[in-house]
Structure formats: structure tokens, C-alpha cells
VEXSE-977111 format. One record per residue (C-alpha): y, z, x. Coordinates in steps of 0.05 Angstrom, whole numbers, padded with zeros to 5 digits, m for minus. Each point is the difference from the previous one (the first is absolute). Layout:
<atoms>
     c2     c3     c1
      Y      Z      X
...
</atoms>
This chain:
<atoms>
     c2     c3     c1
  00034 m00963  00596
  00057  00022  00050
  00022  00075  00001
  00046 m00012 m00045
 m00036 m00018 m00052
 m00052  00041  00010
  00052  00055 m00012
  00028 m00038 m00056
 m00071  00014 m00045
 m00002  00068  00044
  00064  00016 m00046
 m00014 m00031 m00065
 m00074  00024  00004
  00033  00078  00006
  00038 m00024 m00054
 m00046 m00024 m00043
 m00030  00065  00014
  00056  00046 m00014
  00012 m00026 m00065
 m00074  00001 m00035
  00006  00076  00024
  00068  00011 m00030
 m00023 m00046 m00069
 m00069  00018 m00013
  00003  00069 m00020
  00056 m00037 m00063
 m00061 m00046 m00023
 m00054  00056  00011
  00036  00026 m00057
  00013 m00056 m00038
 m00076 m00008  00007
 m00024  00053 m00018
  00050  00018 m00064
 m00011 m00084 m00030
 m00074  00024  00011
  00028  00063 m00042
  00030 m00024 m00063
 m00048 m00060  00008
 m00063  00043 m00013
  00022  00052 m00050
  00053 m00044 m00037
 m00044 m00060  00003
 m00053  00035 m00033
  00055  00041 m00058
  00030 m00066 m00003
 m00039 m00038 m00045
  00005  00055 m00063
  00064 m00007 m00010
  00026 m00071  00024
 m00035 m00028 m00065
  00057  00022 m00045
  00053 m00012  00045
  00051 m00049 m00022
 m00006 m00077  00046
  00063  00010  00032
 m00033  00067  00022
 m00046 m00023  00026
  00017 m00051  00055
  00005  00070  00042
 m00070  00009  00014
  00005  00044  00064
  00063  00037 m00029
 m00050  00030 m00057
 m00053  00030  00062
  00059  00020  00014
  00017  00042 m00065
 m00075  00020 m00008
 m00016  00034  00063
  00057  00033 m00005
 m00012  00028 m00076
 m00073  00018  00028
  00010  00041  00065
  00065  00033 m00062
 m00069  00023 m00035
 m00036  00017  00055
  00052  00042  00017
  00007  00027 m00066
 m00083  00018 m00008
 m00001  00025  00069
  00070  00057 m00016
 m00036  00007 m00066
 m00071  00009  00014
  00029  00047  00055
  00027  00055 m00055
 m00048 m00009 m00043
 m00066 m00007  00043
  00016  00010  00074
 m00006  00077 m00012
 m00067 m00006 m00015
 m00019 m00050  00046
  00026  00039  00054
 m00052  00057 m00020
 m00065 m00043 m00008
  00023 m00025  00076
  00000  00054  00017
 m00066  00015 m00010
 m00030 m00057  00013
  00029  00017  00080
 m00011  00073  00002
 m00085 m00020 m00012
  00018 m00043  00053
 m00034  00047  00078
  00048 m00004  00056
  00046 m00054 m00045
  00012  00069 m00037
  00023  00043  00053
  00058 m00061  00026
  00023 m00002 m00070
  00024  00061  00000
  00016  00013  00069
  00068 m00061 m00034
 m00010  00026 m00064
  00028  00059  00023
  00052 m00017  00053
  00037 m00036 m00053
 m00001  00058 m00050
  00020  00039  00041
  00064 m00037  00034
  00007 m00032 m00077
  00067 m00018 m00030
 m00009  00073 m00031
 m00019  00036  00060
  00036 m00028  00052
  00072  00024 m00046
 m00046  00064  00021
  00031 m00014  00077
  00070  00003  00007
  00007 m00006  00064
 m00023 m00027  00076
 m00002  00054  00024
 m00025  00018  00082
 m00023  00068  00018
 m00026  00030  00072
 m00065  00009 m00009
 m00066  00018  00013
  00041  00025  00062
  00070  00005  00016
  00020 m00068  00044
 m00044 m00036 m00043
  00027 m00022 m00062
 m00034 m00036 m00054
  00032 m00039 m00075
 m00009  00031 m00072
  00034  00005 m00062
  00042  00054 m00021
 m00018 m00001 m00066
  00044  00076 m00039
  00066  00044  00041
 m00018  00048 m00070
 m00013  00077  00024
 m00054  00016 m00042
 m00037  00082  00010
 m00046 m00052  00070
  00068 m00015  00037
  00047  00069 m00014
 m00064  00043  00023
  00008 m00029  00062
  00082  00032  00016
  00028 m00085  00018
  00013 m00054 m00049
 m00052 m00039  00017
 m00014 m00074 m00028
 m00075 m00027 m00022
 m00022 m00061  00042
 m00064 m00038 m00020
 m00027 m00033  00081
 m00058 m00042 m00022
 m00064 m00025  00045
  00004 m00069  00026
 m00022 m00040 m00005
 m00030  00022 m00071
  00056  00044 m00030
 m00031  00006 m00054
 m00007  00077  00028
  00053  00044  00047
  00033  00061  00009
  00045  00025 m00029
  00057  00052  00034
  00047  00033 m00009
  00051 m00003  00039
  00080  00045  00017
  00058 m00069 m00022
  00013  00000  00071
 m00069 m00016  00022
 m00010 m00074 m00051
  00040 m00051  00039
  00021 m00046 m00074
 m00014 m00083  00035
  00042 m00056 m00051
 m00071 m00037  00004
 m00012 m00013 m00065
 m00070  00025 m00033
 m00029 m00052 m00004
  00013 m00029  00068
 m00024  00077  00020
 m00067 m00024 m00039
 m00009 m00052  00036
  00000  00030  00067
 m00045  00049 m00025
 m00047 m00049 m00011
 m00006 m00037  00052
 m00001  00060  00047
  00072 m00014  00030
 m00005 m00080  00010
  00053 m00025 m00049
  00060  00036  00023
  00052 m00007 m00046
  00069 m00035  00019
  00067  00051  00006
  00063 m00032 m00018
  00020  00065  00056
 m00030 m00002  00055
  00040 m00011  00046
  00035  00063 m00030
  00002  00077  00053
 m00057 m00035  00042
 m00047  00062  00033
  00021  00007  00078
 m00058 m00023  00028
  00007 m00065 m00049
  00081 m00014  00039
 m00016 m00015  00062
</atoms>
């Protein structure tokens, strides 16, 4: 076999495997859905298939699809109602069971505190991500602005101070409550959710900023 024939064979082989890689996901997806429909719809279809008119029985696969959709809808409705009727009860039972397992309960409580602290309701308490110089000047810490209200503690300082919560990392369920002059608080455009990710990851997750080239520090302009 000459060199030219070998080159053509290599080209054809490469093209074949490229085609396999392109079409394999499609065929696997179609096969998987076919198996699911055959398993679910094929099991349910006989329950009503005999009651259908003869002309409609000529396409059994169609009725497998319809049966599968009906089963999925019924399961979804069951899950929807059980979530509101039985969900709270089963959640309480599960929590009592987990609390009784040594070691596991400590991990569960830690994760639950993090979720509760930064859940949808408590997340609204953090109005903005800010930077403050803490614990000393020249060292910046990421915090969350919790209030600008001026009550007794704020007014007693003689300055307009804002309330900032500086969480510890990577466990943000604890932290420090600081009352700082508003001029010492640098407000960021970063969403609260991204700020939480940055704290929990220990700074490994740095959210992108679309204005990263705006007003760079002098030592970064060079």
C-alpha cells in the first residue's frame, strides 16, 4: 500500500471517528428517552389501550408517549401536594433523626446555619457589599452593609456611621458587627450573592467586574 493510500485511509478513519463523536450524544439521548418511554409508557398503556378504538391502536408508540407524560404529570402533582401537606412533617422527623447521629449532627447544623444565614429572607438584610479597613488601616475586609439608620448607638458617636457586618471565612455564620463612619465604607457594585460566594470560598471565587479597567490604582497602570 503506497503512502497516498495510507493517507486517504487515515483521513477517512479520522472523519469517521469525528462523525461518531458528533452523533453519539444524539443517539444516546434518543435511546435513553426511548427506553424511558418504553419502560413507563409501555407499562401503563395496557391499562387503557384495549378501550381505544381500533384505528387509534395502530400507533402504540404514540400512546406510550402519552402514557409517560400522564405518569410524569401525576408524579409531579403528587410531589407538589406532598410538599405542602407532608413536607413540613417529614422535614421535622428527618432533622430529629439526623440530630441523633454523632458527628453528622455537627456537620448538618453548620450547613443549616450557613443556609439560614444567607437564605432568601436573611439575604435581604444585607443591602450591599462593602469594603472596610479592618482589623487595621491598610488591610481591607469584605463586609455587608446592614443598616444606615441612625439610632442611639450611631448618634452617640457624634458622626454619621453605618452598620456593617464583617463575616469570618470560610464559615460566615460568625463575624464582627462594626459601626463605621460612612466615609470609611467603600460601596461595591458586586451583588450580595457574589459577595457571599467570595467569603465562603475564602477568596478563591473572585466575581468578574465589567469595569475592571476603570480608575486602576497607580501601581497597576504601569
